[in-house]
MMTF fields as JSON, N, C-alpha, C and O atoms, coordinates in Angstrom:
{
  "mmtfVersion": "1.0.0",
  "mmtfProducer": "UNKNOWN",
  "numBonds": 303,
  "numAtoms": 304,
  "numGroups": 76,
  "numChains": 1,
  "numModels": 1,
  "chainsPerModel": [1],
  "groupsPerChain": [76],
  "chainIdList": ["A"],
  "bondAtomList": [4, 2, 8, 6, 12, 10, 16, 14, 20, 18, 24, 22, 28, 26, 32, 30, 36, 34, 40, 38, 44, 42, 48, 46, 52, 50, 56, 54, 60, 58, 64, 62, 68, 66, 72, 70, 76, 74, 80, 78, 84, 82, 88, 86, 92, 90, 96, 94, 100, 98, 104, 102, 108, 106, 112, 110, 116, 114, 120, 118, 124, 122, 128, 126, 132, 130, 136, 134, 140, 138, 144, 142, 148, 146, 152, 150, 156, 154, 160, 158, 164, 162, 168, 166, 172, 170, 176, 174, 180, 178, 184, 182, 188, 186, 192, 190, 196, 194, 200, 198, 204, 202, 208, 206, 212, 210, 216, 214, 220, 218, 224, 222, 228, 226, 232, 230, 236, 234, 240, 238, 244, 242, 248, 246, 252, 250, 256, 254, 260, 258, 264, 262, 268, 266, 272, 270, 276, 274, 280, 278, 284, 282, 288, 286, 292, 290, 296, 294, 300, 298],
  "bondOrderList": [1, 1, 1, 1, 1, 1, 1, 1, 1, 1, 1, 1, 1, 1, 1, 1, 1, 1, 1, 1, 1, 1, 1, 1, 1, 1, 1, 1, 1, 1, 1, 1, 1, 1, 1, 1, 1, 1, 1, 1, 1, 1, 1, 1, 1, 1, 1, 1, 1, 1, 1, 1, 1, 1, 1, 1, 1, 1, 1, 1, 1, 1, 1, 1, 1, 1, 1, 1, 1, 1, 1, 1, 1, 1, 1],
  "groupList": [{"groupName": "MET", "atomNameList": ["N", "CA", "C", "O"], "elementList": ["N", "C", "C", "O"], "formalChargeList": [0, 0, 0, 0], "bondAtomList": [1, 0, 2, 1, 3, 2], "bondOrderList": [1, 1, 2], "singleLetterCode": "M", "chemCompType": "L-PEPTIDE LINKING"}, {"groupName": "SER", "atomNameList": ["N", "CA", "C", "O"], "elementList": ["N", "C", "C", "O"], "formalChargeList": [0, 0, 0, 0], "bondAtomList": [1, 0, 2, 1, 3, 2], "bondOrderList": [1, 1, 2], "singleLetterCode": "S", "chemCompType": "L-PEPTIDE LINKING"}, {"groupName": "ASP", "atomNameList": ["N", "CA", "C", "O"], "elementList": ["N", "C", "C", "O"], "formalChargeList": [0, 0, 0, 0], "bondAtomList": [1, 0, 2, 1, 3, 2], "bondOrderList": [1, 1, 2], "singleLetterCode": "D", "chemCompType": "L-PEPTIDE LINKING"}, {"groupName": "GLU", "atomNameList": ["N", "CA", "C", "O"], "elementList": ["N", "C", "C", "O"], "formalChargeList": [0, 0, 0, 0], "bondAtomList": [1, 0, 2, 1, 3, 2], "bondOrderList": [1, 1, 2], "singleLetterCode": "E", "chemCompType": "L-PEPTIDE LINKING"}, {"groupName": "PRO", "atomNameList": ["N", "CA", "C", "O"], "elementList": ["N", "C", "C", "O"], "formalChargeList": [0, 0, 0, 0], "bondAtomList": [1, 0, 2, 1, 3, 2], "bondOrderList": [1, 1, 2], "singleLetterCode": "P", "chemCompType": "L-PEPTIDE LINKING"}, {"groupName": "LYS", "atomNameList": ["N", "CA", "C", "O"], "elementList": ["N", "C", "C", "O"], "formalChargeList": [0, 0, 0, 0], "bondAtomList": [1, 0, 2, 1, 3, 2], "bondOrderList": [1, 1, 2], "singleLetterCode": "K", "chemCompType": "L-PEPTIDE LINKING"}, {"groupName": "GLN", "atomNameList": ["N", "CA", "C", "O"], "elementList": ["N", "C", "C", "O"], "formalChargeList": [0, 0, 0, 0], "bondAtomList": [1, 0, 2, 1, 3, 2], "bondOrderList": [1, 1, 2], "singleLetterCode": "Q", "chemCompType": "L-PEPTIDE LINKING"}, {"groupName": "PHE", "atomNameList": ["N", "CA", "C", "O"], "elementList": ["N", "C", "C", "O"], "formalChargeList": [0, 0, 0, 0], "bondAtomList": [1, 0, 2, 1, 3, 2], "bondOrderList": [1, 1, 2], "singleLetterCode": "F", "chemCompType": "L-PEPTIDE LINKING"}, {"groupName": "ARG", "atomNameList": ["N", "CA", "C", "O"], "elementList": ["N", "C", "C", "O"], "formalChargeList": [0, 0, 0, 0], "bondAtomList": [1, 0, 2, 1, 3, 2], "bondOrderList": [1, 1, 2], "singleLetterCode": "R", "chemCompType": "L-PEPTIDE LINKING"}, {"groupName": "THR", "atomNameList": ["N", "CA", "C", "O"], "elementList": ["N", "C", "C", "O"], "formalChargeList": [0, 0, 0, 0], "bondAtomList": [1, 0, 2, 1, 3, 2], "bondOrderList": [1, 1, 2], "singleLetterCode": "T", "chemCompType": "L-PEPTIDE LINKING"}, {"groupName": "LEU", "atomNameList": ["N", "CA", "C", "O"], "elementList": ["N", "C", "C", "O"], "formalChargeList": [0, 0, 0, 0], "bondAtomList": [1, 0, 2, 1, 3, 2], "bondOrderList": [1, 1, 2], "singleLetterCode": "L", "chemCompType": "L-PEPTIDE LINKING"}, {"groupName": "VAL", "atomNameList": ["N", "CA", "C", "O"], "elementList": ["N", "C", "C", "O"], "formalChargeList": [0, 0, 0, 0], "bondAtomList": [1, 0, 2, 1, 3, 2], "bondOrderList": [1, 1, 2], "singleLetterCode": "V", "chemCompType": "L-PEPTIDE LINKING"}, {"groupName": "ALA", "atomNameList": ["N", "CA", "C", "O"], "elementList": ["N", "C", "C", "O"], "formalChargeList": [0, 0, 0, 0], "bondAtomList": [1, 0, 2, 1, 3, 2], "bondOrderList": [1, 1, 2], "singleLetterCode": "A", "chemCompType": "L-PEPTIDE LINKING"}, {"groupName": "ILE", "atomNameList": ["N", "CA", "C", "O"], "elementList": ["N", "C", "C", "O"], "formalChargeList": [0, 0, 0, 0], "bondAtomList": [1, 0, 2, 1, 3, 2], "bondOrderList": [1, 1, 2], "singleLetterCode": "I", "chemCompType": "L-PEPTIDE LINKING"}],
  "groupTypeList": [0, 1, 2, 1, 3, 3, 4, 2, 1, 5, 1, 6, 2, 7, 8, 9, 8, 7, 5, 6, 10, 9, 6, 4, 10, 11, 2, 1, 10, 2, 1, 8, 10, 8, 2, 6, 11, 2, 10, 8, 11, 2, 6, 8, 11, 2, 1, 9, 10, 1, 12, 8, 10, 1, 11, 13, 3, 8, 12, 13, 12, 2, 10, 2, 8, 1, 13, 5, 3, 10, 6, 3, 8, 1, 3, 1],
  "groupIdList": [1, 2, 3, 4, 5, 6, 7, 8, 9, 10, 11, 12, 13, 14, 15, 16, 17, 18, 19, 20, 21, 22, 23, 24, 25, 26, 27, 28, 29, 30, 31, 32, 33, 34, 35, 36, 37, 38, 39, 40, 41, 42, 43, 44, 45, 46, 47, 48, 49, 50, 51, 52, 53, 54, 55, 56, 57, 58, 59, 60, 61, 62, 63, 64, 65, 66, 67, 68, 69, 70, 71, 72, 73, 74, 75, 76],
  "secStructList": [7, 7, 6, 6, 2, 2, 2, 2, 2, 2, 2, 2, 2, 2, 2, 2, 2, 2, 2, 2, 2, 2, 2, 2, 2, 2, 2, 2, 2, 2, 2, 2, 2, 2, 2, 2, 2, 2, 2, 2, 2, 2, 2, 2, 2, 2, 2, 2, 2, 2, 2, 2, 2, 2, 2, 2, 2, 2, 2, 2, 2, 2, 2, 2, 2, 2, 2, 2, 2, 2, 2, 2, 2, 2, 2, 7],
  "xCoordList": [151.768, 151.666, 152.565, 152.564, 153.326, 154.246, 153.535, 152.454, 154.15, 153.563, 153.45, 152.534, 154.362, 154.331, 153.179, 152.717, 152.713, 151.615, 150.253, 149.258, 150.215, 148.944, 148.261, 147.061, 148.943, 148.263, 147.732, 146.653, 148.476, 148.008, 146.75, 145.807, 146.751, 145.591, 144.373, 143.268, 144.583, 143.491, 143.002, 141.802, 143.931, 143.568, 142.726, 141.718, 143.14, 142.395, 141.02, 140.031, 140.96, 139.686, 138.757, 137.564, 139.31, 138.527, 138.0, 136.832, 138.853, 138.418, 137.283, 136.304, 137.425, 136.396, 135.078, 134.027, 135.118, 133.901, 133.302, 132.085, 134.147, 133.676, 132.967, 131.906, 133.549, 132.92, 131.577, 130.609, 131.518, 130.262, 129.178, 128.015, 129.554, 128.582, 128.135, 126.97, 129.041, 128.71, 128.204, 127.657, 128.371, 127.979, 126.501, 126.199, 125.563, 124.153, 123.904, 123.13, 124.556, 124.411, 124.992, 124.376, 126.153, 126.792, 125.927, 125.757, 125.389, 124.524, 123.272, 122.847, 122.689, 121.487, 121.77, 121.013, 122.854, 123.223, 123.518, 123.125, 124.205, 124.525, 123.251, 123.143, 122.306, 121.038, 120.274, 119.745, 120.212, 119.511, 120.165, 119.479, 121.476, 122.184, 121.969, 121.763, 122.018, 121.8, 120.398, 120.224, 119.393, 118.021, 117.889, 117.209, 118.54, 118.486, 119.156, 118.643, 120.296, 121.013, 120.178, 120.061, 119.597, 118.752, 117.583, 117.262, 116.939, 115.805, 116.232, 115.541, 117.347, 117.831, 118.202, 117.914, 118.831, 119.192, 117.935, 117.846, 116.956, 115.689, 115.009, 114.491, 115.011, 114.381, 115.106, 114.463, 116.419, 117.178, 116.957, 116.824, 116.919, 116.672, 115.278, 115.1, 114.291, 112.925, 112.828, 112.185, 113.454, 113.372, 114.111, 113.654, 115.235, 115.983, 115.183, 115.085, 114.614, 113.803, 112.583, 112.221, 111.959, 110.776, 111.127, 110.397, 112.235, 112.656, 112.961, 112.572, 113.644, 113.988, 112.756, 112.642, 111.842, 110.62, 109.758, 109.124, 109.731, 108.937, 109.516, 108.764, 110.829, 111.459, 111.07, 110.758, 111.092, 110.727, 109.256, 108.905, 108.398, 106.963, 106.723, 105.9, 107.431, 107.291, 107.76, 107.139, 108.847, 109.357, 108.364, 108.156, 107.754, 106.747, 105.542, 105.013, 105.112, 103.985, 104.333, 103.495, 105.548, 105.98, 105.983, 105.535, 106.481, 106.497, 105.076, 104.788, 104.206, 102.816, 102.156, 101.447, 102.383, 101.845, 102.413, 101.686, 103.695, 104.327, 103.764, 103.53, 103.551, 102.997, 101.575, 101.21, 100.789, 99.419, 99.425, 98.626, 100.327, 100.428, 100.816, 100.256, 101.768, 102.185, 101.056, 100.866, 100.31, 99.174, 98.101, 97.516, 97.846, 96.853, 97.312, 96.497, 98.591, 99.123, 99.018, 98.666, 99.333, 99.31, 97.871, 97.646, 96.916, 95.513, 94.934, 93.951, 95.521, 95.002, 95.386, 95.024],
  "yCoordList": [150.498, 149.195, 149.098, 149.994, 148.025, 147.905, 147.286, 146.713, 147.407, 146.871, 145.354, 144.796, 144.674, 143.209, 142.689, 141.567, 143.473, 143.04, 143.345, 142.692, 144.319, 144.741, 143.642, 143.435, 142.934, 141.866, 140.757, 140.214, 140.429, 139.411, 139.886, 139.119, 141.131, 141.701, 141.718, 141.365, 142.125, 142.144, 140.73, 140.488, 139.818, 138.424, 137.878, 137.208, 138.164, 137.71, 138.348, 137.69, 139.641, 140.357, 139.753, 139.575, 139.443, 138.822, 137.448, 137.127, 136.651, 135.338, 135.468, 134.724, 136.419, 136.629, 137.037, 136.507, 137.949, 138.391, 137.257, 137.072, 136.513, 135.389, 134.355, 133.847, 134.053, 133.117, 133.64, 132.886, 134.92, 135.514, 135.421, 135.164, 135.629, 135.589, 134.161, 133.931, 133.227, 131.862, 130.987, 129.912, 131.416, 130.586, 130.186, 129.022, 131.097, 130.67, 129.567, 128.64, 129.681, 128.658, 127.324, 126.274, 127.372, 126.163, 125.526, 124.307, 126.333, 125.816, 125.166, 124.105, 125.804, 125.268, 123.929, 122.972, 123.868, 122.614, 121.515, 120.362, 121.892, 120.939, 120.388, 119.186, 121.244, 120.829, 119.9, 118.878, 120.242, 119.394, 118.028, 117.005, 118.01, 116.732, 115.893, 114.682, 116.523, 115.807, 115.197, 114.054, 115.963, 115.456, 114.267, 113.29, 114.351, 113.248, 112.004, 110.895, 112.191, 111.052, 110.444, 109.223, 111.292, 110.799, 109.996, 108.929, 110.503, 109.81, 108.456, 107.458, 108.411, 107.142, 106.145, 104.954, 106.63, 105.744, 105.214, 104.025, 106.089, 105.654, 104.593, 103.605, 104.797, 103.834, 102.489, 101.439, 102.514, 101.262, 100.539, 99.316, 101.305, 100.71, 100.093, 98.975, 100.821, 100.3, 99.011, 98.056, 98.972, 97.761, 96.601, 95.46, 96.872, 95.815, 95.28, 94.067, 96.178, 95.741, 94.962, 93.952, 95.419, 94.734, 93.314, 92.369, 93.17, 91.842, 90.935, 89.767, 91.453, 90.642, 90.315, 89.209, 91.256, 90.997, 89.941, 89.131, 89.943, 88.924, 87.528, 86.561, 87.417, 86.131, 85.695, 84.528, 86.635, 86.322, 85.919, 84.974, 86.639, 86.308, 84.903, 84.16, 84.538, 83.174, 82.134, 81.082, 82.424, 81.486, 81.318, 80.209, 82.42, 82.333, 81.524, 80.709, 81.742, 80.968, 79.488, 78.653, 79.14, 77.74, 77.142, 76.013, 77.889, 77.411, 77.215, 76.241, 78.141, 78.038, 76.777, 76.07, 76.497, 75.276, 74.034, 73.079, 74.049, 72.894, 72.663, 71.521, 73.722, 73.593, 73.031, 72.155, 73.531, 73.019, 71.534, 70.76, 71.144, 69.73, 68.873, 67.797, 69.352, 68.599, 68.511, 67.47, 69.589, 69.581, 68.594, 67.884, 68.549, 67.607, 66.17, 65.299, 65.912, 64.55, 64.137, 63.0, 65.089, 64.739, 64.536, 63.789, 65.191, 65.041, 63.741, 63.242, 63.184, 61.956, 60.731, 59.617],
  "zCoordList": [127.461, 126.882, 125.661, 124.817, 125.561, 124.434, 123.247, 123.385, 122.076, 120.844, 120.875, 120.272, 121.565, 121.593, 122.454, 122.244, 123.408, 124.27, 123.646, 123.961, 122.779, 122.213, 121.378, 121.561, 120.484, 119.737, 120.662, 120.423, 121.698, 122.634, 123.354, 123.554, 123.732, 124.412, 123.486, 123.897, 122.242, 121.266, 120.983, 120.847, 120.899, 120.655, 121.804, 121.58, 123.021, 124.199, 124.242, 124.564, 123.916, 123.894, 122.837, 123.08, 121.671, 120.61, 121.061, 120.84, 121.683, 122.176, 123.178, 123.127, 124.086, 125.104, 124.463, 124.823, 123.541, 122.849, 122.021, 122.001, 121.35, 120.546, 121.427, 121.063, 122.568, 123.5, 123.977, 124.071, 124.277, 124.742, 123.675, 123.986, 122.433, 121.341, 121.014, 120.692, 121.095, 120.693, 121.836, 121.586, 123.063, 124.204, 124.185, 124.451, 123.882, 123.832, 122.781, 123.018, 121.644, 120.612, 121.08, 120.898, 121.671, 122.183, 123.27, 123.293, 124.157, 125.221, 124.639, 125.095, 123.637, 123.005, 122.328, 122.492, 121.574, 120.921, 121.943, 121.768, 122.995, 124.05, 124.671, 124.911, 124.926, 125.522, 124.586, 125.024, 123.313, 122.333, 122.217, 122.201, 122.137, 122.039, 123.292, 123.205, 124.439, 125.7, 125.728, 126.152, 125.274, 125.237, 124.289, 124.603, 123.129, 122.167, 122.725, 122.58, 123.358, 123.942, 125.064, 125.157, 125.918, 127.004, 126.456, 126.981, 125.398, 124.8, 124.242, 124.448, 123.548, 122.982, 124.074, 123.96, 125.115, 126.23, 126.889, 127.194, 127.112, 127.716, 126.855, 127.376, 125.542, 124.641, 124.694, 124.714, 124.717, 124.78, 126.102, 126.137, 127.188, 128.506, 128.536, 129.019, 128.019, 127.994, 127.187, 127.623, 126.022, 125.2, 125.856, 125.782, 126.489, 127.175, 128.355, 128.544, 129.144, 130.281, 129.818, 130.421, 128.768, 128.243, 127.811, 128.111, 127.114, 126.666, 127.85, 127.851, 128.842, 130.019, 130.853, 131.381, 130.976, 131.724, 131.046, 131.722, 129.728, 129.029, 129.276, 129.393, 129.356, 129.675, 131.086, 131.32, 132.011, 133.405, 133.484, 134.19, 132.76, 132.763, 132.21, 132.744, 131.151, 130.603, 131.608, 131.755, 132.294, 133.292, 134.437, 134.929, 134.858, 135.924, 135.459, 136.215, 134.237, 133.693, 133.638, 133.977, 133.219, 133.181, 134.588, 134.783, 135.556, 136.944, 137.467, 138.162, 137.13, 137.566, 136.995, 137.712, 135.727, 135.108, 135.775, 136.049, 136.03, 136.674, 138.076, 138.471, 138.813, 140.167, 140.099, 140.884, 139.17, 139.017, 138.659, 139.185, 137.762, 137.388, 138.595, 138.805, 139.377, 140.568, 141.584, 142.212, 141.749, 142.67, 142.212, 143.031, 140.908, 140.372, 140.57, 140.874, 140.403, 140.612, 142.072, 142.389, 142.965, 144.387, 144.89, 145.842, 144.258, 144.642, 144.121, 144.668, 143.076, 142.472, 143.254, 142.874]
}
């Protein structure tokens, strides 16, 4: 092995060892961040759906009242 290849080899070996040592930490952080993002997305989806469902429920209630009024008029 020549002297010019040795620093590259040591550098590569150091990178490999560094990755091996830090990979569990990186995986843990990645998992935590993913869980936080998932939770925030779920919360936003829930609030958006809740808001839209309440609009639909009000519209159904309005339609129900209108139908009852029309039925009462037709019976009179």
